[in-house]
Backbone bond lengths (Angstrom), bond angles and torsions (degrees), N, CA, C in turn:
res aa  C-N    CA-C-N  psi(-1)  N-CA   C-N-CA  omega(-1)  CA-C   N-CA-C  phi
1 M - - - 1.490 - - 1.521 111.90 -
2 L 1.352 117.27 -46.41 1.424 118.35 174.81 1.550 113.60 -63.90
3 T 1.270 117.76 -31.52 1.432 116.01 175.59 1.447 115.78 -66.53
4 I 1.317 114.96 -36.94 1.418 118.72 174.51 1.583 117.70 -63.88
5 A 1.240 109.26 -41.71 1.475 120.61 177.95 1.613 109.42 -60.57
6 L 1.292 109.77 -46.77 1.494 117.79 -178.74 1.569 110.19 -60.31
7 A 1.395 114.12 -49.70 1.430 122.17 177.45 1.514 114.80 -53.06
8 V 1.433 115.80 -43.33 1.398 119.55 179.60 1.519 109.61 -66.91
9 L 1.368 119.29 -40.50 1.458 122.33 178.00 1.501 115.61 -62.46
10 V 1.332 114.35 -34.33 1.485 119.80 -177.84 1.581 105.40 -80.76
11 A 1.227 120.83 -38.60 1.487 122.63 -178.45 1.566 114.38 -72.46
12 A 1.279 120.90 -27.30 1.434 124.93 -178.85 1.557 112.11 -56.79
13 P 1.370 118.13 -54.53 1.524 114.81 -179.32 1.498 113.16 -65.16
14 V 1.368 120.14 -25.92 1.448 122.90 -174.39 1.507 103.64 -75.73
15 A 1.349 120.48 -40.55 1.491 122.64 -176.10 1.608 104.61 -69.99
16 A 1.375 119.90 -38.71 1.460 119.27 178.56 1.554 111.51 -63.64
17 Q 1.336 119.61 -34.42 1.390 117.52 -179.52 1.491 114.17 -76.67
18 T 1.311 121.76 -21.37 1.391 122.16 178.26 1.535 116.46 -92.23
19 Q 1.255 115.06 7.12 1.446 120.08 178.05 1.502 116.41 -89.58
20 N 1.331 120.45 -4.64 1.448 124.33 175.08 1.537 111.60 -63.23
21 S 1.252 117.44 128.41 1.494 121.89 -178.90 1.562 104.06 -84.76
22 P 1.357 113.72 158.53 1.462 120.66 177.31 1.544 114.14 -49.73
23 S 1.397 113.23 -44.27 1.393 114.99 177.89 1.531 116.88 -64.10
24 D 1.354 113.54 -33.04 1.528 116.69 171.34 1.503 111.72 -59.45
25 R 1.278 115.38 -40.33 1.532 119.00 -178.51 1.487 112.01 -68.40
26 V 1.287 116.55 -37.01 1.530 121.73 -178.27 1.599 104.10 -70.34
27 T 1.295 117.10 -45.38 1.463 119.03 177.43 1.634 112.19 -57.64
28 T 1.337 110.08 -45.60 1.501 113.65 177.78 1.512 107.86 -62.41
29 K 1.253 121.00 -41.68 1.469 123.82 -178.27 1.527 111.09 -59.93
30 E 1.379 115.22 -43.93 1.430 121.81 176.46 1.540 111.27 -64.85
31 Q 1.301 115.36 -39.65 1.492 118.82 -179.07 1.523 108.83 -63.77
32 R 1.360 114.85 -43.53 1.433 115.89 -178.72 1.515 114.07 -62.26
33 A 1.401 113.48 -39.56 1.433 118.46 -178.59 1.627 107.52 -67.28
34 A 1.189 118.67 -33.88 1.444 121.72 177.09 1.516 115.25 -66.90
35 R 1.407 112.59 -43.64 1.443 119.74 172.82 1.467 112.55 -64.45
36 A 1.278 120.27 -37.44 1.408 126.84 -177.32 1.528 108.64 -67.84
37 K 1.359 114.15 -44.42 1.468 116.72 179.46 1.546 111.51 -65.58
38 E 1.333 116.03 -40.47 1.471 117.67 178.79 1.571 111.47 -66.78
39 R 1.316 119.04 -40.17 1.456 118.83 177.13 1.538 110.10 -68.13
40 C 1.278 119.58 -30.51 1.469 117.40 175.73 1.389 112.77 -67.20
41 K 1.419 119.62 -42.56 1.435 120.23 178.21 1.551 113.80 -69.33
42 L 1.351 115.14 -34.30 1.481 117.07 173.82 1.520 113.28 -62.56
43 N 1.322 117.43 -30.49 1.482 123.79 -174.24 1.554 110.28 -96.73
44 H 1.420 112.18 10.36 1.482 118.89 177.83 1.489 109.43 59.77
45 G 1.253 115.95 46.69 1.514 121.88 176.77 1.517 108.59 -68.18
46 V 1.309 119.77 148.02 1.385 124.72 -175.50 1.583 113.05 -77.33
47 D 1.330 113.22 -41.86 1.426 121.82 -176.23 1.537 112.50 -125.32
48 C 1.264 113.42 87.57 1.538 117.02 -171.85 1.568 109.72 -104.64
49 D 1.270 120.23 7.09 1.472 121.69 178.28 1.495 119.13 -109.46
50 T 1.317 117.36 -18.66 1.457 118.06 179.04 1.424 108.85 -101.18
51 P 1.420 117.55 157.02 1.499 122.26 -178.59 1.581 108.21 -63.79
52 E 1.339 116.72 -34.34 1.519 116.53 179.16 1.491 108.58 -69.15
53 G 1.256 123.27 -34.51 1.427 121.22 -178.68 1.500 112.11 -78.62
54 L 1.391 119.35 -24.06 1.405 121.20 174.82 1.565 113.61 -86.09
55 K 1.270 114.98 -4.64 1.452 119.16 -173.45 1.558 112.69 -49.04
56 E 1.308 113.02 -52.66 1.501 121.45 179.42 1.469 112.49 -55.65
57 W 1.300 115.46 -46.71 1.477 122.54 -176.12 1.538 110.22 -69.09
58 L 1.337 114.06 -35.60 1.532 114.23 178.73 1.440 112.09 -72.32
59 L 1.387 117.20 -30.11 1.480 115.45 174.20 1.468 115.10 -66.69
60 Q 1.322 118.28 -28.98 1.472 120.98 173.33 1.529 114.21 -71.05
61 E 1.369 113.67 -20.08 1.508 113.25 -177.55 1.590 109.27 -85.11
62 R 1.171 123.66 -6.87 1.403 128.74 -178.35 1.491 109.52 -70.88
63 S 1.356 116.42 140.03 1.434 122.01 179.90 1.600 106.65 -77.12
64 R 1.269 115.80 163.90 1.459 121.23 179.02 1.444 109.99 -57.49
65 Q 1.371 120.58 -47.02 1.401 128.79 178.25 1.520 111.73 -55.99
66 E 1.299 118.67 -48.36 1.452 126.57 174.06 1.511 110.92 -52.99
67 A 1.321 113.60 -52.94 1.431 116.54 -178.91 1.510 117.70 -59.44
68 I 1.460 112.53 -37.23 1.453 112.75 177.78 1.563 109.10 -72.57
69 R 1.394 115.08 -35.99 1.498 114.96 -178.48 1.494 109.36 -64.60
70 D 1.268 122.41 -37.73 1.423 127.91 -171.67 1.521 112.60 -84.13
71 R 1.304 116.34 -13.88 1.447 120.71 175.49 1.538 114.20 -50.85
72 R 1.168 118.23 131.53 1.548 121.07 -179.51 1.554 105.14 -110.83
73 L 1.388 112.93 134.91 1.425 117.63 175.16 1.513 108.21 -78.16
74 P 1.303 120.22 148.37 1.422 123.45 176.13 1.542 107.99 -63.67
75 T 1.347 117.41 142.92 1.449 122.21 175.03 1.465 110.98 -90.48
76 S 1.306 114.81 144.34 1.569 113.79 176.91 1.563 107.70 -82.40
77 Q 1.251 109.55 152.34 1.525 119.47 -171.58 1.522 106.96 -104.94
């Protein structure tokens, strides 16, 4: 009984995370870009209009989970 309850509690957040539709993800991406551009301007950034100039600010907009998910392990040479 305890195992079933634990499984339900663990599965609930995972199910909630996977319910985002593609349009929600696009909107979120656009919102992040807008926030990054605004923060860049507020902090007197030099290049707040190009994707390369906003790269640093967009990195700061990522959530902790996204940063962990996107982290790449070094490849062996």
